C-alpha positions as CSV (number, residue, x, y, z in Angstrom):
1,M,0.4,-24.5,-15.4
2,D,-2.7,-23.3,-17.0
3,K,-2.7,-20.7,-18.8
4,S,-2.3,-16.9,-16.8
5,I,-5.6,-16.0,-15.2
6,N,-6.8,-12.7,-14.0
7,V,-7.1,-12.2,-10.3
8,L,-9.0,-9.1,-9.1
9,V,-7.4,-8.1,-5.3
10,T,-10.0,-5.8,-3.1
11,G,-8.8,-4.0,-0.1
12,S,-5.2,-3.8,-1.6
13,N,-4.3,-0.8,0.2
14,G,-4.7,-2.8,3.9
15,Q,-1.6,-4.8,5.3
16,L,-2.9,-8.1,3.6
17,G,-3.4,-6.6,0.2
18,R,0.0,-4.8,0.4
19,S,1.9,-8.2,1.1
20,I,-0.3,-10.1,-1.5
21,R,1.4,-7.2,-4.2
22,K,4.4,-8.2,-2.8
23,E,3.9,-11.9,-2.9
24,A,2.3,-11.9,-6.6
25,E,5.4,-9.6,-7.9
26,G,6.6,-12.4,-10.6
27,S,3.7,-14.2,-11.0
28,A,2.5,-15.5,-14.4
29,D,-1.5,-14.5,-13.4
30,N,-2.3,-11.1,-14.1
31,Y,-2.9,-9.5,-11.0
32,F,-5.7,-6.1,-10.5
33,F,-5.5,-4.4,-7.3
34,T,-7.9,-2.0,-6.0
35,D,-9.4,0.0,-3.0
36,V,-12.6,2.4,-2.3
37,Q,-11.3,4.5,-4.8
38,E,-10.9,2.3,-7.9
39,L,-13.9,0.2,-6.6
40,D,-17.0,0.1,-4.4
41,I,-17.7,-3.3,-3.2
42,T,-21.1,-2.7,-2.0
43,N,-22.1,-1.7,-5.6
44,P,-23.2,-4.6,-7.3
45,E,-23.2,-3.1,-10.9
46,A,-19.5,-1.5,-10.6
47,V,-18.4,-5.2,-9.2
48,R,-19.9,-7.1,-12.0
49,A,-18.8,-4.3,-14.5
50,F,-15.3,-4.3,-13.0
51,V,-15.1,-8.6,-13.3
52,N,-16.7,-8.9,-16.8
53,D,-15.0,-6.2,-18.1
54,N,-11.3,-7.2,-16.7
55,N,-12.3,-11.0,-17.5
56,I,-11.7,-11.6,-13.5
57,D,-11.1,-15.4,-12.8
58,V,-10.8,-15.0,-8.9
59,I,-11.6,-12.5,-6.2
60,V,-9.4,-12.0,-3.3
61,N,-11.2,-10.1,-1.0
62,C,-9.2,-8.9,1.9
63,A,-11.7,-5.3,2.1
64,A,-13.4,-4.9,5.5
65,Y,-14.3,-2.5,8.1
66,T,-11.8,-3.7,10.5
67,N,-12.0,-1.1,13.4
68,V,-13.4,-3.0,16.4
69,D,-14.3,-0.5,18.6
70,A,-15.8,2.1,15.9
71,A,-17.9,-0.8,14.7
72,E,-20.2,-1.0,17.9
73,D,-21.6,2.6,16.9
74,H,-21.2,2.1,13.2
75,E,-22.2,-1.2,12.4
76,D,-25.0,-0.1,9.8
77,L,-21.8,0.7,7.7
78,A,-19.7,-2.1,8.7
79,M,-22.5,-4.8,7.9
80,K,-22.5,-2.9,4.4
81,I,-18.8,-3.7,4.0
82,N,-18.3,-7.0,5.8
83,G,-21.6,-8.7,5.9
84,E,-23.3,-7.5,2.2
85,A,-20.1,-7.0,-0.1
86,P,-18.8,-10.4,0.3
87,G,-22.0,-11.7,-1.2
88,V,-21.9,-9.1,-3.9
89,L,-18.4,-10.4,-4.7
90,A,-19.4,-13.8,-4.4
91,R,-22.2,-13.4,-7.1
92,A,-20.3,-11.6,-9.3
93,A,-17.6,-14.2,-9.5
94,K,-20.4,-17.3,-9.8
95,E,-21.7,-15.5,-12.8
96,K,-18.1,-15.6,-14.4
97,N,-18.1,-19.4,-13.3
98,G,-14.9,-18.2,-11.5
99,S,-13.7,-18.3,-7.8
100,L,-13.8,-15.9,-4.4
101,I,-11.0,-16.2,-1.7
102,H,-12.4,-14.4,1.3
103,I,-11.0,-13.2,4.6
104,S,-12.4,-13.5,7.8
105,T,-11.5,-13.4,11.5
106,D,-11.4,-15.2,14.7
107,Y,-14.0,-12.7,16.1
108,V,-16.6,-15.0,14.6
109,F,-16.2,-16.8,17.8
110,G,-15.3,-15.1,20.9
111,G,-18.4,-16.7,23.3
112,S,-17.4,-20.1,23.0
113,G,-16.1,-20.0,26.4
114,K,-13.5,-22.8,25.3
115,N,-10.0,-22.8,26.1
116,E,-8.9,-25.1,23.0
117,P,-8.0,-24.2,19.3
118,L,-11.0,-23.5,17.4
119,N,-11.9,-25.9,14.7
120,E,-14.2,-25.2,11.6
121,D,-16.8,-27.1,12.9
122,Q,-17.3,-24.9,15.8
123,S,-20.4,-22.8,16.0
124,P,-20.2,-19.0,15.7
125,S,-20.4,-17.0,18.6
126,P,-19.3,-13.2,17.9
127,T,-19.7,-10.8,20.6
128,G,-19.4,-7.6,19.1
129,A,-20.6,-6.0,16.1
130,Y,-17.8,-6.9,14.1
131,G,-17.8,-10.8,14.4
132,R,-21.3,-10.4,13.7
133,T,-21.0,-8.6,10.2
134,K,-18.2,-10.7,9.6
135,L,-20.0,-13.7,10.6
136,R,-23.1,-12.0,7.7
137,G,-20.0,-12.0,5.2
138,E,-19.5,-16.1,5.1
139,E,-23.1,-16.5,5.3
140,E,-23.6,-14.2,2.3
141,I,-20.9,-16.4,0.2
142,T,-22.2,-19.6,1.5
143,K,-26.1,-18.7,0.2
144,S,-24.4,-17.5,-3.3
145,G,-23.1,-20.7,-4.0
146,A,-20.5,-19.6,-5.9
147,S,-16.8,-21.7,-5.4
148,A,-15.3,-20.0,-2.3
149,V,-12.7,-20.4,-0.2
150,I,-13.4,-18.5,3.3
151,L,-9.9,-18.1,5.5
152,R,-10.5,-16.8,9.0
153,T,-7.7,-15.1,10.6
154,A,-6.1,-13.7,14.0
155,W,-4.1,-11.1,15.1
156,L,-3.0,-9.9,11.8
157,Y,0.5,-8.0,11.7
158,S,2.8,-6.7,8.7
159,D,5.9,-4.7,7.5
160,Y,3.4,-2.2,6.5
161,G,0.4,0.1,8.6
162,N,-0.7,0.7,11.6
163,N,-0.6,-2.7,13.8
164,F,0.4,-3.7,17.2
165,V,3.9,-4.9,16.5
166,E,4.4,-1.1,15.2
167,K,2.5,0.4,18.0
168,I,4.3,-1.0,20.7
169,I,7.7,-0.4,19.5
170,S,6.4,3.2,18.7
171,L,5.2,3.8,21.9
172,L,8.6,2.5,24.2
173,K,10.5,5.0,21.8
174,N,9.1,7.6,24.2
175,R,8.5,5.4,27.1
176,D,10.2,3.3,29.6
177,S,7.6,0.7,30.1
178,I,4.2,-0.3,28.7
179,K,1.5,-2.5,30.1
180,V,0.1,-5.4,27.8
181,V,-2.8,-7.6,28.6
182,F,-1.8,-11.4,29.3
183,D,-5.8,-12.4,29.6
184,Q,-6.1,-12.8,25.8
185,C,-4.5,-15.5,23.9
186,G,-4.4,-16.5,20.4
187,T,-1.6,-16.3,17.7
188,P,-0.6,-13.6,15.6
189,T,-0.6,-14.0,11.9
190,Y,2.3,-12.1,9.9
191,A,0.6,-11.0,6.5
192,T,3.3,-12.1,4.4
193,D,2.7,-15.8,5.5
194,L,-1.2,-15.3,4.7
195,A,-0.4,-13.6,1.6
196,K,2.0,-16.5,0.2
197,A,-0.7,-18.8,1.2
198,I,-3.4,-17.3,-0.4
199,V,-0.7,-16.7,-3.9
200,D,0.0,-20.5,-3.9
201,M,-3.6,-21.4,-3.7
202,I,-4.3,-19.5,-6.7
203,T,-1.0,-20.3,-8.4
204,E,-1.5,-23.8,-7.9
205,R,-5.2,-23.9,-9.2
206,K,-6.5,-25.2,-5.7
207,I,-9.3,-23.3,-5.1
208,K,-12.4,-25.3,-7.1
209,G,-12.5,-28.4,-5.5
210,N,-11.3,-27.4,-1.7
211,E,-14.1,-24.7,-1.5
212,G,-14.8,-24.2,2.5
213,I,-14.1,-22.8,5.2
214,Y,-10.3,-22.8,6.2
215,H,-8.3,-21.7,9.6
216,F,-5.1,-19.8,9.1
217,S,-2.7,-18.0,11.6
218,N,0.7,-18.9,12.5
219,E,1.1,-21.7,14.9
220,G,1.7,-21.6,18.6
221,V,0.0,-19.8,21.2
222,C,0.9,-16.7,22.8
223,S,-0.5,-13.9,25.2
224,W,-0.5,-10.1,23.6
225,Y,1.9,-9.5,26.3
226,D,4.3,-12.9,25.3
227,F,4.0,-11.1,21.5
228,A,4.8,-7.7,22.9
229,H,7.6,-9.0,24.7
230,A,9.2,-11.3,21.9
231,A,8.9,-7.8,19.7
232,V,10.7,-5.8,22.3
233,A,13.4,-8.5,22.7
234,L,13.9,-8.9,19.0
235,V,14.4,-5.1,18.2
236,G,17.3,-4.8,21.4
237,M,15.2,-2.6,23.3
238,N,16.9,-4.3,26.2
239,N,16.0,-1.0,28.4
240,K,12.5,-1.1,28.0
241,E,10.2,-3.0,30.2
242,V,6.9,-4.9,28.9
243,L,4.5,-5.3,31.9
244,P,1.6,-7.7,32.0
245,C,-1.9,-6.2,32.9
246,H,-5.7,-7.6,33.0
247,S,-8.3,-6.4,30.0
248,S,-10.3,-4.9,32.6
249,E,-7.8,-2.0,32.5
250,F,-8.4,-1.1,29.2
251,P,-12.2,-0.6,29.1
252,S,-13.7,-1.0,25.7
253,K,-17.0,-1.3,24.4
254,V,-16.2,-4.9,22.7
255,V,-15.4,-7.8,24.5
256,R,-12.8,-9.5,22.9
257,P,-12.3,-13.3,22.2
258,P,-10.5,-14.3,25.5
259,Y,-9.0,-17.6,23.7
260,S,-8.9,-17.6,19.8
261,V,-6.5,-20.3,19.0
262,L,-7.3,-21.4,15.7
263,D,-7.0,-25.1,14.7
264,K,-5.0,-25.0,11.2
265,T,-5.1,-28.8,10.6
266,K,-7.8,-28.7,8.0
267,Y,-6.3,-26.1,6.2
268,K,-2.4,-28.0,6.2
269,E,-3.9,-31.2,5.1
270,T,-5.8,-29.9,2.4
271,F,-3.6,-28.1,0.6
272,G,-0.2,-30.0,2.1
273,K,1.9,-26.7,3.2
274,K,3.2,-26.0,6.7
275,I,2.7,-23.2,8.7
276,P,5.9,-21.3,10.2
277,H,5.9,-20.6,14.2
278,W,4.7,-17.2,15.5
279,H,7.9,-16.2,16.9
280,E,9.9,-17.1,13.6
281,S,7.4,-14.9,11.6
282,L,7.7,-12.1,13.8
283,S,11.6,-12.4,13.9
284,R,11.4,-12.2,10.2
285,C,9.2,-9.1,10.1
286,L,11.3,-7.2,12.2
287,N,14.4,-8.2,10.1
288,S,12.4,-6.9,6.9
């Protein structure tokens, strides 16, 4: 392998950032983990200084404004973090002849109306502020001309923080039943699996020469109801009931993608990797 390189991971207190921190333990490369307290990624001067002072070769951008509902009321702030900051990071990477790995989302789609797996060539159709701002981030990276891999993912959950799996199990500790929507389908993504994909990409020096947009989630398809039902069964809450319901029973400012299964063919063929099925990964998460 080449000599060790320096890697900056932004948004490192989030689910994916923490998962990368764990996955990178023992790496021959040097990882720098920052969050907003250590580095304001919306500040070009601060980013450029950090990248130069620490001789950063690869930036992994896990930072994002992820509150989908709040983004409708605070689109300016979401745009600053999701839309403009990725361009700041991309330009800083380019100035150092480095690379960027950026995390995007299935929310750049949503309005397609298609019930078939979404590939990277499909035209984006965001239905809300979160999707619009994340799409802008992708566009800013592309416009920068930096060496960059954009990874779109969906339904992220992890061993850490406030996520769907943790929320469902926590709610059922004090209830006999819970309603979960069955009319939104996609594929959950275990943050550990995505973190491994990212660390492998860096370790194997596979960013340069493979620039572009890729889709990454676990394999398989399910509804949120199926996902919740599986989680409850796996933790042995057999006396609890998960009930299917329509999205209309939970009014929201945001039209969430009704079908956002991501086609991972391009990622698997380019990087020569297999991706675990969502049920297998959920089981590993709950056992950990």
